[in-house]
C-alpha positions in Angstrom: -0.2 -33.4 51.1 1.6 -30.3 49.8 2.2 -30.2 46.0 4.9 -28.1 44.3 3.6 -25.2 42.2 2.9 -25.9 38.6 5.6 -25.0 36.1 3.7 -22.0 34.7 5.3 -18.8 35.9 7.1 -16.8 33.3 10.3 -14.8 33.9 11.7 -11.8 32.0 14.3 -14.2 30.6 11.6 -16.2 28.9 12.0 -19.2 31.2 8.9 -20.9 32.5 9.5 -22.1 36.0 7.7 -23.6 39.1 7.5 -20.9 41.7 5.2 -19.7 44.5 4.8 -16.1 43.5 1.4 -15.1 42.1 0.7 -13.5 38.8 -1.4 -10.4 37.9 -1.8 -11.5 34.3 -2.1 -14.8 32.5 -1.0 -15.8 29.0 -1.8 -18.1 26.2 0.5 -20.0 23.8 -1.8 -23.0 23.2 -2.0 -26.4 25.0 1.5 -27.1 26.4 0.7 -30.3 28.4 1.6 -30.4 32.1 2.3 -33.8 33.5 0.9 -35.2 36.7 3.6 -33.4 38.7 2.8 -30.1 37.0 6.0 -30.0 34.8 6.0 -28.9 31.2 7.0 -31.2 28.4 9.3 -30.1 25.5 6.9 -27.6 23.9 6.9 -23.9 24.9 4.3 -22.8 22.3 1.8 -24.3 20.0 1.0 -21.2 18.0 2.6 -17.7 17.4 -0.2 -15.7 19.0 1.3 -15.2 22.4 -1.1 -13.0 24.3 -1.5 -11.3 27.7 -4.9 -11.9 29.3 -6.7 -10.8 32.4 -6.9 -13.4 35.2 -10.7 -13.2 35.0 -12.6 -14.0 31.8 -14.7 -11.0 30.5 -17.8 -13.0 31.4 -16.6 -13.0 35.0 -15.2 -16.5 35.4 -11.7 -17.5 36.5 -10.4 -20.3 34.4 -8.0 -21.7 37.1 -4.4 -22.9 36.5 -5.5 -26.0 34.6 -8.6 -25.5 32.4 -10.3 -28.6 31.2 -9.6 -27.9 27.6 -8.3 -25.3 25.1 -5.1 -23.9 26.5 -2.5 -23.9 29.2 -2.4 -20.7 31.3 1.0 -19.1 32.0 1.3 -16.4 34.7 3.2 -13.2 34.8 3.9 -10.9 37.8 3.1 -7.9 35.6 2.8 -6.8 32.0 6.3 -5.6 31.6 7.5 -9.1 32.3 5.0 -10.6 29.8 6.2 -8.2 27.1 9.9 -9.1 27.8 8.9 -12.8 27.4 7.5 -11.9 23.9 3.7 -11.6 24.6 1.4 -8.7 23.6 -2.1 -7.7 24.9 -5.1 -9.8 24.1 -7.7 -8.1 21.9 -10.6 -10.0 23.4 -10.2 -9.7 27.2 -8.0 -6.5 27.2 -9.4 -4.5 24.2 -8.4 -1.1 25.6 -4.8 -2.3 26.1 -4.8 -4.0 22.7 -6.0 -0.8 20.9 -3.3 1.2 22.6 -0.7 -1.4 21.6 -1.8 -1.4 17.9 -1.6 2.5 17.9 1.9 2.4 19.4 2.9 -0.4 17.0 1.8 1.7 14.0 3.7 4.7 15.3 6.8 2.6 15.9 6.8 0.5 12.7 4.7 2.5 10.2 1.4 1.8 8.7 -1.3 -0.4 10.2 -1.0 -4.0 11.1 -3.4 -6.7 12.2 -2.6 -9.2 15.0 -1.4 -11.8 12.6 1.3 -9.5 11.1 2.2 -8.3 14.6 2.5 -11.8 15.9 4.7 -12.9 13.0 7.1 -10.0 13.5 7.2 -10.7 17.3 7.8 -14.4 16.9 10.8 -13.9 14.7 12.3 -11.5 17.3 11.5 -13.2 20.5 12.6 -16.9 20.3 14.8 -19.2 18.4 13.8 -22.7 17.1 15.8 -24.1 20.0 13.3 -22.3 22.4 15.9 -19.8 23.6 15.2 -16.1 24.0 16.6 -13.8 21.4 18.5 -10.9 23.0 20.0 -7.8 21.4 22.3 -4.9 22.4 21.3 -1.3 22.8 22.7 1.9 24.4 21.4 2.1 27.9 20.6 5.7 27.9 18.4 5.2 24.8 16.1 2.7 26.3 12.5 3.6 27.3 10.8 2.7 30.5 9.5 -0.8 31.1 12.3 -2.5 29.1 14.1 -5.4 30.7 17.9 -5.7 30.5 20.5 -8.1 32.0 22.8 -6.5 34.5 25.3 -8.7 36.4 23.5 -11.7 34.9 20.2 -10.7 36.6 17.1 -9.2 34.9 16.5 -5.5 35.7 13.6 -3.3 34.8 14.4 0.1 33.3 12.2 2.8 34.9 12.7 6.5 35.6 16.3 6.3 34.5 17.1 3.6 37.1 17.4 -0.2 37.1 15.3 -2.3 39.3 16.4 -5.9 39.9 13.8 -8.6 39.5 14.1 -11.7 41.7 11.8 -14.2 43.4 8.7 -12.5 42.1 9.4 -8.9 43.2 11.4 -5.9 42.3 14.3 -4.8 44.5 15.6 -1.3 45.2 17.0 0.9 42.4 20.6 0.2 41.3 22.8 3.3 41.0 24.0 3.1 37.5 24.8 6.1 35.2 22.7 6.0 32.0 25.5 6.7 29.6 26.7 5.3 26.3 27.4 1.9 27.6 25.8 -1.1 25.9 23.1 -3.2 27.6 21.8 -6.7 26.8 18.1 -6.2 26.2 15.6 -9.0 27.0 12.5 -7.3 25.6 12.1 -8.1 21.9 13.3 -5.3 19.6 9.8 -4.7 18.0 8.3 -4.4 21.5 11.1 -2.0 22.6 10.0 0.3 19.8 6.4 0.0 20.9 7.3 1.1 24.4 9.4 4.0 23.0 6.3 5.0 21.0 4.3 5.4 24.1 2.7 2.1 25.1 2.6 1.9 28.9 2.2 -1.5 30.5 0.7 -2.3 33.8 3.4 -3.1 36.4 3.4 -4.3 40.0 4.9 -2.2 42.8 8.3 -0.7 42.1 10.2 0.5 45.1 11.0 4.2 45.4 14.3 5.0 43.8 
């Protein structure tokens, strides 16, 4: 008997969907409770520490899509998507990425911050109490690489002064669009955009040649 994929794949729009595409990273927002059909209930988080983890535990074990206890894994095609959805690197299983994130955060926002302060700032900028993604406007030419924007109602990755559409778990070919003073609707939370502009470089899956 063939079962539908679990509702645990995260899109740049913040939606959590049932889809067949595989993830290169997993994420943790607490125990979200999947029913017998693999569908999520009402909750989309149980704490404010939304992290991006490796698929394999530092001790070498893969937790699988439904661990017996402790949390509900979510899956991302790449780190740029996880950042757009409001997550940040895990200090435990991705210490090198986390240290780079904290350094870039300090450059972007001033001073030094622990994970609690970072997560509080991210949470207020990534999602409303109604569980909808918070979006903001920015000038397209001012955006750094690895930010997600909406273009023609579809998520696009900004990279190398081009836009790459994201659909069905993959990036399409570059869209010819002049990077001028036009406004763009940005999906990546504003604090994360600043971290990317300060030099943090996420791990992305294959982007077609522009």
